[in-house]
C-alpha positions in Angstrom: -14.3 2.4 -12.1 -12.4 5.3 -14.3 -8.8 4.8 -14.3 -7.0 7.9 -14.6 -3.2 8.4 -15.9 -1.2 10.6 -13.2 2.7 11.1 -14.7 2.5 7.8 -16.8 0.9 5.5 -13.7 -2.7 4.7 -13.4 -4.9 5.7 -10.4 -8.2 4.4 -10.2 -11.3 6.5 -9.0 -12.5 4.3 -6.2 -13.9 5.1 -2.6 -12.6 3.1 0.4 -16.1 0.9 0.8 -15.7 0.3 -3.3 -12.4 -0.9 -2.5 -13.0 -3.0 0.0 -16.2 -4.2 -1.3 -13.7 -5.4 -4.3 -11.2 -7.1 -2.3 -13.6 -8.8 -0.2 -14.7 -10.4 -3.9 -11.3 -11.5 -4.8 -10.3 -12.9 -1.3 -13.3 -15.4 -1.6 -13.5 -16.1 -5.2 -13.3 -19.1 -6.7 -10.9 -20.6 -8.2 -8.1 -18.6 -6.3 -6.5 -15.8 -8.5 -3.7 -13.6 -7.0 -4.2 -9.5 -7.0 -2.0 -6.8 -6.6 -3.2 -3.4 -5.0 -0.8 -0.1 -4.8 -1.7 2.7 -2.7 -0.1 5.8 -4.4 1.6 8.5 -3.0 3.4 11.1 -3.5 6.9 9.6 -2.9 5.9 6.7 -5.5 5.4 9.6 -7.8 8.9 11.0 -7.3 10.3 7.4 -6.7 9.1 6.1 -9.9 10.9 8.8 -12.4 14.2 7.2 -11.7 12.9 3.9 -11.5 11.6 1.9 -14.2 10.8 -1.1 -13.0 8.6 0.8 -10.3 6.5 2.2 -13.0 6.1 -1.0 -14.6 4.8 -2.7 -11.7 2.2 0.0 -10.5 1.1 -0.2 -14.2 0.4 -3.9 -13.9 -1.3 -3.5 -10.8 -5.1 -4.8 -10.5 -5.9 -1.9 -8.2 -4.0 1.8 -7.6 -5.8 3.7 -4.9 -5.1 7.3 -3.8 -3.4 6.7 -0.5 -2.3 10.5 0.6 -4.1 14.2 0.1 -0.9 14.8 -2.7 -2.5 12.7 -4.6 -5.9 13.9 -4.8 -4.2 17.4 -5.2 -2.3 16.0 -8.1 -5.8 14.4 -9.9 -7.7 17.8 -9.1 -4.7 20.0 -10.7 -3.8 17.8 -13.5 -7.0 15.9 -14.6 -10.0 18.1 -13.1 -11.4 14.8 -11.1 -12.0 14.4 -7.4 -10.3 11.4 -6.6 -11.5 9.5 -3.2 -8.8 8.5 -0.5 -8.1 5.2 0.0 -5.3 4.7 2.5 -3.5 1.2 3.1 -3.9 1.9 6.8 -7.5 2.0 6.1 -7.7 -0.4 3.3 -5.9 -3.3 6.2 -8.1 -2.0 9.0 -11.4 -2.1 6.8 -10.9 -5.7 5.7 -9.9 -6.9 9.3 -13.3 -5.3 10.5 -15.0 -6.9 7.8 -14.0 -10.6 7.7 -12.4 -11.0 11.3 -12.2 -14.8 11.6 -12.8 -15.8 8.2 -9.5 -14.0 6.9 -6.5 -15.2 7.0 -3.5 -12.8 7.0 0.2 -13.3 6.2 2.5 -10.4 7.3 5.4 -9.9 5.8 8.0 -7.0 6.8 9.4 -5.0 9.5 12.7 -5.8 11.5 12.7 -9.0 13.3 9.9 -9.6 15.8 7.5 -6.8 14.9 5.3 -8.8 12.4 4.8 -11.0 15.2 3.6 -8.6 17.3 1.8 -6.9 14.8 -0.4 -10.1 13.6 -0.7 -10.9 17.3 -2.3 -7.9 18.2 -4.5 -8.1 14.5 -5.8 -11.2 16.2 -6.7 -10.1 19.3 -8.1 -6.8 18.3 -9.7 -8.1 14.9 -10.1 -12.1 15.4 -8.3 -12.7 12.2 -6.4 -15.6 11.4 -2.7 -15.4 11.6 -1.6 -17.5 8.2 2.3 -16.6 9.0 5.0 -14.3 9.6 8.4 -12.9 8.2 10.8 -10.1 8.7 11.3 -7.8 5.7 15.0 -8.0 6.3 16.4 -10.4 3.3 17.5 -10.2 -0.2 16.6 -11.3 -3.3 18.3 -14.4 -2.8 15.7 -15.3 -0.8 12.6 -14.1 -2.2 11.6 -17.5 -4.1 12.1 -19.4 -0.3 9.7 -16.1 1.4 7.2 -16.7 -1.9 6.9 -20.1 -1.6 6.3 -19.9 2.4 3.6 -17.4 1.7 1.7 -19.2 -0.8 1.9 -22.6 1.6 0.3 -20.5 4.4 -3.1 -20.5 2.4 -3.0 -16.7 3.0 -6.1 -14.8 1.9 -4.4 -11.4 2.5 -0.6 -10.4 2.1 0.6 -7.5 3.9 4.1 -6.4 2.7 5.9 -3.9 4.1 9.3 -3.7 2.6 9.6 -0.3 1.7 8.4 1.5 -1.5 9.2 -0.3 -4.6 10.8 -3.3 -2.9 7.4 -4.3 -1.8 5.5 -3.8 -5.0 8.1 -5.4 -7.1 8.0 -8.5 -4.9 4.7 -9.0 -5.0 4.0 -8.5 -8.8 7.1 -10.5 -9.7 6.0 -13.4 -7.6 2.5 -13.1 -8.3 2.0 -16.5 -9.7 4.4 -18.2 -6.9 2.4 -16.1 -4.2 -1.1 -17.0 -5.9 -2.5 -14.7 -2.9 -6.2 -13.4 -3.7 -5.1 -9.7 -2.2 -1.4 -8.1 -1.8 -0.8 -5.4 -0.6 2.5 -2.9 -0.3 1.3 -1.5 2.8 4.5 0.6 3.5 4.6 1.1 7.5 1.2 -0.6 8.6 3.2 -3.5 10.0 5.1 -1.2 12.3 1.8 0.5 13.1 0.2 -2.7 14.4 3.2 -3.9 15.8 3.3 -0.4 17.9 6.7 0.2 16.7 5.1 3.3 15.0 2.3 5.6 16.0 -0.6 6.6 13.6 -1.5 9.9 12.7 -4.1 11.6 15.2 -7.6 11.3 13.4 -7.6 15.2 13.3 -5.1 15.3 10.6 -6.2 12.4 8.7 -9.5 14.3 8.5 -7.7 17.5 7.3 -5.4 15.2 5.1 -2.3 16.3 6.6 -0.8 13.3 8.2 1.8 13.3 6.1 3.0 16.6 7.8 2.5 15.1 11.2 4.4 12.2 10.2 7.5 14.2 9.1 7.7 16.8 11.9 7.0 14.0 14.4 9.5 11.3 13.4 12.9 12.1 12.2 13.5 9.0 10.5 11.2 10.9 7.8 12.7 14.2 8.0 14.7 13.2 4.5 10.9 12.5 2.7 10.0 16.4 3.1 12.6 17.0 -0.4 11.0 14.5 -1.9 7.3 16.2 -1.2 8.7 19.4 -2.6 9.9 17.9 -5.4 6.4 15.9 -5.7 4.6 19.5 -5.5 7.4 20.8 -8.4 6.4 18.2 -10.7 3.0 18.8 -10.8 3.3 22.5 -10.9 5.3 21.7 -14.0 3.1 19.2 -15.6 0.1 21.8 -15.0 1.7 24.5 -16.9 3.1 22.0 -19.6 -0.4 21.2 -19.9 -1.9 24.8 -20.5 0.9 25.6 -23.0 
């Protein structure tokens, strides 16, 4: 597997199937060892420019995949490399489909009640075991309590949906306490599984423009549009710098 550098951040050149193979190996490896996964998107790039802690935890991640078409575009423009996508939703769904009842999943994030619904829906649809659930509305003073709760659950897979930065920092900082084989900062995946957010239509995913659909169809996401524009400007500025 090749690891690129994109705006001082790592990016692994790995397909979705290869990602699922690798994570499946980590999940059932003996002895148990913790691994963090980051699904890199344009917002992460923009956010990392002003958050050194975020940069640190992304650099420490065991696997960093291209979540969206923006990252694929940036890698092509700045490194000349075609990077396949392995989005968070596809990774989560793929792991559940592959491992079903052998997989113990902890759902951490979203508003109170949403993780419970997401866990029930996932158990009904994929047959997975629910290791535990906890909402994402807690402060740093409760981090250790929650980390120990997850550790004691015996989960194979931790889905952390607490917003960009917060979720990745939690996973990395507490990784030794969590001791969960695979920990993914998965953004809105829990909301989608819980029915409080809608998955982009398949045609937008095939064309790689689901981020436009999401912003256009959800007013809560309108404030993200400037970040996407800022990302495009960052890519163009870096491209000019490399040419010079």
